[in-house]
PLY file of the C-alpha trace (Angstrom):
ply
format ascii 1.0
element vertex 98
property float x
property float y
property float z
element edge 97
property int vertex1
property int vertex2
end_header
-0.57 16.49 1.17
2.49 15.26 -1.02
2.76 11.46 -1.15
6.32 9.60 -1.42
6.62 5.83 -2.10
10.00 4.28 -0.58
11.46 1.81 -3.12
10.31 -1.43 -1.31
6.58 -0.24 -1.54
7.36 0.45 -5.27
8.70 -3.26 -5.20
5.54 -4.31 -3.74
3.48 -3.05 -6.29
5.55 -4.40 -9.17
5.36 -7.90 -7.38
1.50 -7.62 -7.08
1.13 -6.36 -10.55
3.30 -9.52 -11.77
1.19 -11.85 -9.83
-2.46 -10.61 -11.00
-0.90 -10.28 -14.73
-0.23 -13.98 -14.40
-3.48 -14.90 -13.49
-5.23 -12.91 -16.18
-3.86 -10.75 -19.03
-4.94 -7.27 -18.11
-5.82 -7.88 -14.42
-2.12 -6.70 -13.41
-3.02 -3.34 -14.89
-6.21 -3.20 -13.16
-4.51 -3.89 -9.77
-2.24 -1.10 -10.62
-4.86 1.33 -11.39
-6.85 0.55 -8.41
-3.83 0.63 -5.77
-2.62 3.94 -7.56
-6.29 5.39 -7.08
-6.20 4.09 -3.32
-2.66 5.46 -2.63
-3.75 8.69 -4.18
-6.49 9.28 -1.67
-4.06 9.87 0.63
-3.83 13.31 -0.57
-7.14 14.17 1.07
-7.34 11.37 3.83
-4.00 10.62 5.16
-3.89 10.17 8.62
-7.58 9.17 9.36
-6.70 5.46 9.08
-5.81 3.55 12.06
-2.28 3.12 13.37
-1.80 -0.80 12.98
1.97 -1.07 13.33
4.05 1.19 15.40
3.81 4.75 13.91
2.41 3.60 10.46
-1.41 3.77 9.68
-3.03 0.95 7.87
-5.27 1.88 4.76
-7.29 -1.39 3.16
-7.68 -1.42 -0.54
-10.99 -0.95 -2.01
-10.87 -3.71 -4.58
-7.81 -6.18 -3.83
-6.96 -7.75 -0.65
-3.91 -5.39 -0.20
-3.14 -2.85 2.50
-1.05 0.19 2.44
1.04 0.93 5.39
1.98 4.77 5.59
3.23 7.42 7.94
2.53 11.19 8.16
5.27 13.69 8.74
4.30 17.08 9.81
1.08 16.95 8.07
2.77 17.47 4.77
3.99 14.27 3.54
2.32 10.74 3.63
5.31 8.17 3.22
4.12 5.02 2.03
6.18 2.26 3.39
4.76 -0.90 2.31
1.77 -2.26 0.17
1.19 -6.03 1.19
-1.19 -8.69 0.48
-3.51 -9.23 3.65
-3.51 -12.98 2.63
0.26 -13.30 3.70
1.28 -14.83 7.12
0.99 -11.75 9.70
4.66 -12.71 10.85
5.81 -12.18 7.41
3.85 -8.69 7.35
5.49 -7.42 10.61
8.93 -8.59 9.22
8.58 -6.62 6.09
7.28 -3.60 8.06
10.37 -3.59 10.46
0 1
1 2
2 3
3 4
4 5
5 6
6 7
7 8
8 9
9 10
10 11
11 12
12 13
13 14
14 15
15 16
16 17
17 18
18 19
19 20
20 21
21 22
22 23
23 24
24 25
25 26
26 27
27 28
28 29
29 30
30 31
31 32
32 33
33 34
34 35
35 36
36 37
37 38
38 39
39 40
40 41
41 42
42 43
43 44
44 45
45 46
46 47
47 48
48 49
49 50
50 51
51 52
52 53
53 54
54 55
55 56
56 57
57 58
58 59
59 60
60 61
61 62
62 63
63 64
64 65
65 66
66 67
67 68
68 69
69 70
70 71
71 72
72 73
73 74
74 75
75 76
76 77
77 78
78 79
79 80
80 81
81 82
82 83
83 84
84 85
85 86
86 87
87 88
88 89
89 90
90 91
91 92
92 93
93 94
94 95
95 96
96 97
């Protein structure tokens, strides 16, 4: 399975990196490493996560309070739409996913 991130999902990762790096030096790199590993797992597990918003599956990160929203097209491509902080207001998350 091929994995693609849209530009907004990449921006979400950068914002998460900056937030955690501000908390403690090196934590932002650990965040990126962890989320990259979670996203990479979609090569094997794309499509098994529950559909939580419209046509998008939601995969929860293993180490950080973040969710990866993605869709699967033709069982060949997992398209990552957003990487959102689960602590945000649900209305903000819905707006971000629209």
